[in-house]
C-alpha positions as CSV (number, residue, x, y, z in Angstrom):
1,M,7.2,-5.7,-17.3
2,P,6.4,-2.4,-19.1
3,K,6.1,0.7,-16.7
4,Q,2.4,1.1,-15.9
5,K,0.9,4.5,-15.9
6,L,0.2,5.0,-11.9
7,S,-2.3,8.1,-10.8
8,P,-0.6,10.9,-8.6
9,S,-2.5,9.3,-5.7
10,E,-0.8,5.7,-5.8
11,T,2.5,7.0,-6.6
12,A,2.3,9.3,-3.4
13,I,1.3,6.3,-1.3
14,I,4.2,4.1,-3.0
15,R,6.6,6.7,-2.2
16,E,5.7,6.6,1.4
17,L,6.2,2.5,1.8
18,I,10.1,2.2,1.6
19,F,9.5,0.3,4.9
20,P,6.1,-1.2,6.6
21,E,3.8,1.8,7.6
22,P,0.7,1.8,8.8
23,F,-2.8,3.0,7.2
24,D,-2.4,6.1,9.4
25,H,1.0,6.9,8.3
26,I,-0.2,6.8,4.8
27,Q,-3.1,9.4,5.4
28,T,-1.1,11.6,7.5
29,E,1.9,11.9,4.9
30,T,-0.1,11.9,1.6
31,G,-3.2,13.9,2.8
32,L,-5.6,11.7,0.8
33,S,-9.2,10.7,1.9
34,F,-9.7,7.2,3.6
35,G,-11.6,6.4,0.5
36,A,-8.9,7.1,-1.9
37,I,-6.2,5.3,0.1
38,R,-8.4,2.1,0.7
39,D,-9.6,2.5,-3.2
40,D,-5.7,2.7,-4.3
41,L,-4.2,0.2,-1.8
42,I,-6.5,-2.3,-3.0
43,K,-5.5,-1.7,-6.6
44,L,-1.8,-1.6,-5.5
45,I,-2.3,-4.9,-3.6
46,N,-3.9,-6.6,-6.6
47,H,-1.1,-5.3,-9.0
48,G,1.8,-7.1,-6.7
49,Y,2.9,-3.1,-6.4
50,I,2.5,-3.0,-2.3
51,E,2.1,-6.0,0.3
52,V,0.2,-6.5,3.1
53,H,1.8,-6.4,6.6
54,D,-0.4,-7.9,9.8
55,E,1.6,-7.4,13.2
56,E,-0.8,-10.1,14.5
57,F,0.7,-12.8,12.5
58,G,4.0,-12.1,12.9
59,P,6.7,-10.2,10.7
60,G,6.7,-10.6,6.7
61,P,4.0,-10.2,4.3
62,S,0.5,-11.6,4.9
63,A,-1.3,-13.5,2.0
64,F,-4.8,-12.4,3.1
65,Y,-6.3,-9.3,4.4
66,D,-9.6,-7.7,5.3
67,S,-10.3,-4.8,2.9
68,D,-13.5,-3.9,5.0
69,N,-10.8,-3.2,7.9
70,I,-8.2,-1.8,5.5
71,E,-6.6,0.3,8.3
72,R,-5.7,-2.5,10.6
73,F,-3.0,-3.5,8.4
74,S,0.6,-1.9,7.2
75,Y,1.8,-1.7,3.7
76,K,5.0,-1.9,2.3
77,A,5.8,-1.3,-1.7
78,T,7.7,-4.3,-3.4
79,K,10.6,-4.2,-5.6
80,M,7.9,-4.3,-8.6
81,G,6.0,-1.4,-7.1
82,L,9.3,0.8,-6.3
83,K,10.3,0.3,-10.1
84,Q,6.8,1.8,-11.0
85,I,7.7,5.4,-9.7
């Protein structure tokens, strides 16, 4: 799969997600606004570059997430996502 051009904010987010990290970690480390992170996370999830983790349902990626409460989840870059940076 060819490398897709990521925005600087998307690259910054993926760089923070070597391990599952909560939303507030992403916000603190990148300095991005809530809305910018939310938009980038949704795009990166839809491209398969990051996976959603919901501790409420146990370890491992979750098949579902609530985009209206995106700050409730943790996120981890996928192998495909890491190859983009």
